[in-house]
N, C-alpha and C positions, 0 to 999 in steps of 0.2 A: 289455443291448444290445451287439451284437457288431460291431466294426469289421471290414470285409472287405477294405479296401485295404491288405493286410498282407504280401504276399509279394514277394520279389525275383525278377525274371524269369529263370528258367531257369539261375541261376548256382549254386544249391546252397550259397551262402555265407550267413554270418550277416548280418543287416541292418546296413548302415553306420550310423554315428552320426547322420547327417542323417535317415535314415529312422526310427531309433528315437525321435528327438526329435519328429517328426511324429506318430508313434504315441502317444507320451506325451501330446501336446497334444490328440489326438483323444479320448483318454479324458476329458480335462477338458471337451471339447465335449459329450461324452455326459452328463457330470455336470451341465453347464449346462442342457442341454435337459430332463433329468429333473427338476432342481430347479425350473426355470421352470414346467413343466407341473404339477408337484405344487403349487406355490404358487397357480397359477391355479385348480386344482381346489378347494383349500381356500377360496378366495374365493367360489366359486360353490356349494359344497356346502351352505352354510347358506341359500341362496336358495330352491332347489327341486330335487327329484331330477332333473328334466329338464334343469336348467341345466348339469349336468356332462357330459351325453352327448357334446357336441361336443368338449370337452376330452379326455374319455376316448378318443374315436375317434382323436384326434391322438396321444395318449400310446401307444396300442396300435400305431399305425403306426410311430412312432419306435422303440418297443421291439422291433419285429419284425425289425430289422436294417437291411440296406441297405449299399451299397458306400461311402457317405460320400465320394464322389469330390470333390464341390465343397468341403466343408470341408478335405479333404486338400490340394487345390491352393491354397486360400486360405492355409492354414498354411505350405505350402512357399514360396509367393510372399513371405510375410512374412519367413520365416527366411532365404531366399535373398537377400532385400534387406537383410539385416543387422538385422532386427527382434529385439526382446528376446523370449525364450521365455516370460518371466513377465509379459508385458503382458496384462492382463485384457481389453483391448479386442480383441485378435485372437481370443481364445476366443469372445467375444460375436459378432464378425463371422462367424466360421466357423459358429457355431450358427444365426445368422440365415440363412445360405445353405442350411443343411440344412432349416430350417423352410420357407423358400421352396420348396425342392424337394418337401417333403411336400405343400404346397399344390398344386403342379403335378401331382403324382401322383394326388391325389384327383380333381382336375378331369379329368386325362387319362383316368382309368378310366371316367368318365361319357362323355366324348367317344367313347371306343373301345368302349363297352359291354362292358368287361372284367369278368369275374366274380371273378378272382383277382389278388392282388398279394402278392408275397413268401410265396406258399403259403397265404395266408389269404383269406377273402372280402373283396372291396373294400368300401369304406364304403357305396356306393349299393346293392350287392348285399345286404349284411348288413341294411340298414335296410328295403329292399324286402321281404325275407323276414320281418323282424319285423312289418311292417305286415300281411302276409298271415296270419301266425300268429295275430295278435290279432284279425283281422277288423275292423280299424279302418275308418273312413269314407274315401272317396276312392280314388284309384288307387295301388296299391302301388308301381309303377314311379316315378310322379311323386313320391311321398313319399320314396323312397330317393334319387332324384336331387336333390331339394330339400335333403335333409340333407347330401348330399355337397358341393353347391355352398356351403352355409353353413359346413361344416367346412373346406373349402378356403379360403374367405374368412377364416375365423378364423385359419388358419395364416398368411395374408398379414399380418394385423394383428400377430400375434405376431412374425413375422419383422422387421417394422419396429421393434417394441419392443426386440427383441434388438439390432438394428443401432444403435439409439439409444445403446447402451452403448459403442459403438466410437467412435474419434476422428472428428471431423467431416470429416477429409480423405477418408474413404471414401464420403461421401454422394453426390458426383457420379457415381461409377462405379456405386454401388448403384442409383441412380435409373435410369441407362441400362440396367443389367442387367435390372431388372424390366420396363421398358417393352419392351425387345427380346424378352423371353420371351413377353409377351402378344401382341405383334404377330406373332412367329414362330408362336405357337399358332394365331392366326387364319389365317395364310398356309397352314399345314398343313391346317386344316379346309377352307379354300376349294379348295386344290389337290386334296384327296381328292374333293370334290364334282364338280369339273370333270373330274378323272381324264384329263387330256390329257398326252401325252408331251412333257415339257419338262425334260430333264436339267439345264439351267441353273437352272431354278426349284427343282428338287429339291436341288441343291447349296446354293442360297441359303437354302432353308428349313432344311437341316441345319446351316448355319452360324449363322443367326440364332436358331433355336429351341434348338439344342443346343451348337454349338461355342463361341459366345460365353459362354453361360450356364453351361456345364459346366467349361470349362478357362480360357479367356481372361480373362473378367471376374473370376472368383474369384482368379486370380493377381494381377490388378491391384488388387483390393480389399486383398489381403494386403500388397502393396508400398506402397499408399497409407497403410495403418495404420502401416507402418514409416517413412513419410515419404520414400519413394523413388519418387515418381510418374514419374520420368524413365525407369524401367524399362518403362513401359507399351508402347512400340513393340516392344521385344524380346518381351515376353510376348504381345503380339498376334500376332506372326508364329508363335511357338511354339504358342500356344493355339488359333489358327484351324486350323492343320494337325492338331494332335493331337485337337482337338474334332471335326473332320470324321471322322477315323479312328475315334473313339469311336462316333459316330453310325452309321457304316457297319457297324461290328461289331454294333451293336444290330440293324440291318436284316438282317444275315446270321443272327443268332441267332433273330430272329422268324421268318424263312423256314425255317431248317433246324435250329433248336435244339430242345431237349427241355424241355417245360414243367416237368418235375420239377427241372431245373437252373435255369431262369430264374424260376420262381415265379409265372408268369403264363401264360395260354393262348398256345399257339403259333399262328402264322398270322394274328394280328390285323391286320397290314398288308394282308393279302389281303382279309379280310372287311370292313375299313373303307376299302378302296380308297386306301390311303396311296400317294402317288406318290413313292416312295423312288427314290434313284439306281439301286439294284439293279433295280427294276421298269422305270424309265424306259429304262435301257440295254437291258434284255431286250426290251421292247416295240418298240424301234427295230429289233431284229433279227428278231423273230417277232411278227407282228400278231395271231396267234391267242391270245397270252397275255392280251390284254385281255378277250376273250370268256370265257376260262377263269375270270377273276376276277369279271366283272360279271354273267355269266349264271348262273341257278340250276343245280343238279344236278352242278356240278363240285366235286371234292374238293381240299383243299390239297395232297394227294399228287400229283395231276395237275399242279398248278401248279409244284410243286417239280421234278418230272421235266422239265417243259418248260424251266424256268429253267436247269437243269443242261445241257440240250441246247444252250442258247445260248452256253454257256461264260462267261456274264457273272459268275457267282460267283467264278470264278478271276480275272477282270479286277478285280473289286472287291477281292479279296485283294491283288493286286498294287498297286492304288491305295492301300490301307491302308499297305502297306510303304513306299510312296513318301512318303506323308504323315508317317509316323513319322520318316523320314529328313529331311524338310523341317524338322520340329520340332527334331530334333537339331542341324541346321545353324544354325537360328535362334538357338540359345543358345551356339553353339560359341565365339564371340568376345565374348559378353556379359560385363559386369563382375560375374561371379559367381565364387564360390570353386569349385575343381574338385569338391569334395564335393557341392555343390548342383547343379552342372552334371550330374554323374553321377546324382544322385538324380532330377532332372527327366527325364533320358533314360530311366531305369528306370520312372518313373511313366508316361511315354508308352507304353512297351512294355506295361505292365500294363493300361492302359485300352484299348489297341488290340487286345490279344490275350486280355484277361480272364484273365491268368495267376493261378493259384491258389497 
């Protein structure tokens, strides 16, 4: 399993000590996930050959890589708050956040009818194909989606089991994080169905579904494990700004990125009518964009050209830069060491610009 949150943004320097420590702990998180899933497989392997299918699906997705953003921010929040690097509770908490993310990915791929994730078939696509290949009873699509729902639910159970190994001080924010994610997912689905222009709602969804869950709450979980819950307000200001920047970058990558780089089909926001801030702003300027997305026979290339004509992508880029600066200012006077203030600034740049 390869951790991809690993580069310093545009400096060409060796990683600082703070960053090296996060990377070392991320390797322990990988080991924790691998050992946990291996133990679960051993439990179920003696029951029936079918009983390991869901566990194997999770193990495959975890092993396929990923940016490990949520564990990285959890670890950074813990260490920046003065937590001990050898605390096994923080490794468990970070692993729980990644397992929760795996659950969200499996379910997201069903919602979005996505066939690829990290360059591989999604869980529902793989099992739909398996059903067709064997000529089993029932509908292949329903079978694949049912398997994916169950695999995602199993990841939710495992995430709770992992978090139970962390100090109880993390439980309140963990509970809030999980409920926010589910409610944000619903709001995203509902907004896509309505597909009405509402930039305020688009920003709210980006914050609830992504900003809190990706940056803000993982930082607070880490600080809570370290016994420094008083840092929550600072991490909220930083996390909300950087989290929104992260989501806006995802929106731009979906619209203009290369699926070979992202590992998933491009243009899913178009085909699934996701009311992103990018589309909301663009549709305010050009009413024809709605028709390009909702009516048949229009290609993603046409939508992209029209979006560029509105100049909105450039405005989104400017907004991302603004949000990163807001995040930097939020921690400028926080009771953190200069090394961790610098590292959190670098992390903001990496997630906002996907620096390699």
